[in-house]
N, C-alpha and C positions, 0 to 999 in steps of 0.2 A: 729546649725540651728533648729529652732523649728519644731519639729513634725519629726526630723529625724529618722531612725532606725539604725541597725547596724547590719551587718552579719560578720561572720569569714568566712574568705575566705585563706586558705593557713596558718592559725593561726594567718594571723593580722586582726585587726577589722577592716572594712571599712565602710564608711558612705554610705546611701542610703537616698537620698533627697526623700521625698513623692512625689505622682505625682504634688500635687498643688504647691510645692515649685519650681517646673520647669514647665517652658512652653514648647510648643511644639518646639521653636527657640533654645533654651539651649541646650535640649535633643539631637536636632539632630547636633548641633555644638559639643556636647560630644563625640557622635559616630560618627561622622566626624573625630575628631581630635585622637582618638585613634585608629583607623581604617588607617589613613592617611599613605601616602607612605613617606611624608616629615619628616624628621628624627628631626627637630626643634618641628615639632606639637606634635610628638609622645613624645618628652621630656618635652614638655609644660605640655600635658596629665598625665605624669607619675609624674610629680611636684605636678600636682593636685591630682593624687593620693596620693600621698604619706602625703598631706599635710592632706588628709579626714582622712585617717589611725590614723594618730595622733592626730584627735579631739576625745575627749573625748567621751566613747560608754556609752547609757544612757538603753540597754538592759541588764539586771540584768539576766537573763537565759543564756544568751551567754557568758557574765562575767563568770557565774559561770560555764559554760561547759568549756571555753577555761580555767579558771582556775584549773579546775580537772582533765582534758588532762594534763596539763604540769606538775600537783604535781604526776598523774600516772607514768609521764616519768621519774618522780625524778627528774625534774627541780626546786626546792624549788624554790628561789630564782623570778623566772619568774615568778611561780604559785603566789606567793603572791601579784603581782601587778594586775592583775583582780579580783583576788578574795577579795581585799584591796577596791576598787571600787565598787565591789558588794555589800559588807559591807556599803559602804558609804550610798550608795543608799537605801539598805534595811537593816537595822541594826538589827532588831528583826527576821531575819531570821538564827535560829539555824544551819542548814543545810551550810550555805554559812560561820558562823562563827566558826564552828568544822573545816571545812575544808582551812580555813585560820590559823585555829591555827596550824595545821597539817603541812601548808608550812612553817610557821613560824618556828615550832621546827625543823623542817627539814633544813633550812638557821641557825639554833641555835641563835636564835633570841628569847629566854628563856623565859624574861620575857614580850614581846610581846606576845608570844605562850599564857604565863599564863594568861593575862588578856583576852582574847579571849576564852579559854575555863571557865575562870571565869563567863563571860557573857552567855555563852551557859547553865551552871550549874543554872546561878540565872533562867533562862527561862525552864529550863528542868533537874530537882535537881535529877531525876532517870535517866538520860544518863550516864550509868555506863563508856562508853569509855571516855566521854567529863571528869570525874572526875579522871579516869585514867589517861589521861594527863595533866590535870591540876596538879595532885600531881607528875607526872614525870618531867613537866616543873619546879616545884618549887625543887625536887631534883639536878634538872641540875642548878639551882640557887644558891644551897646547902643548902635550906629552908630546912633540911629535918623533923624536928619538925612539919612544916607548910602543908609539904608534907603528915604526917600520914593520916590526919581525909579525903582528897578526896581518897586516896587510900584503908582505911579501908571501905569506902562507897562503892567502886566498889568492892572489896572483898567482900561486903556482897550481893551485887545485883548480881553478877556472881560469886559466890562460887566455879564452875568447872574452872575460868580460873586462871591457875598456874601461869601464867607470872605477873597476878595482885597480887597474893600471893607473889609471890618472890620480886617486888618491895616494897610493904608495909613492908615486913620484914626489908628491906635493910632501910626504911624510921625510923622504930623502933630501928633499931639497930643504924645505925648513927646519929639518932635524940637524942639518950639517951647519945652517944659519943659524940656529938658535933660537928663530923668530917665531911668532904666532900671529894666526890672523883668522877669522872665524871663516868656518868649511861651509858646504850645503848642506841639505836635507837627508837622511837615509831617501834610498829610492825604493 
């Protein structure tokens, strides 16, 4: 519906039509249906709400907030869905792409995570965390030689971070040996 906005209620995106889109009669009908004592009318109103929730939400901020809430809870697969939608709507926002990269890394989709972190690094080459995460994603893919550069840059930007140094040194060792081993999760 053109001009519709999206709100998050109880973790679900609900389509909210603008006042211009719904006339008074339709608004009264919807209110009556939701509060009706007739079970069939309530079921119909519930079905309408269900399909409204399934409609794509175009409020980038709400999508980002919903995705980061899920990310903070550790629900990486679910967090990737709204964050990917937000990324599609605002592909130049590094904060969205970094959060999506974190969700994809947590969901063990390392190639996709590396692509997101690479996009962040292209726009913000001094983002030490994005460089670190790019290096970690490449390590998880077994590309230790490729991981050395972003991990080294992250170490140079934040020399006090011992975890950056640890993974940089692992990339150097395994890259030289050509070996592959599973790594740890992102901090």
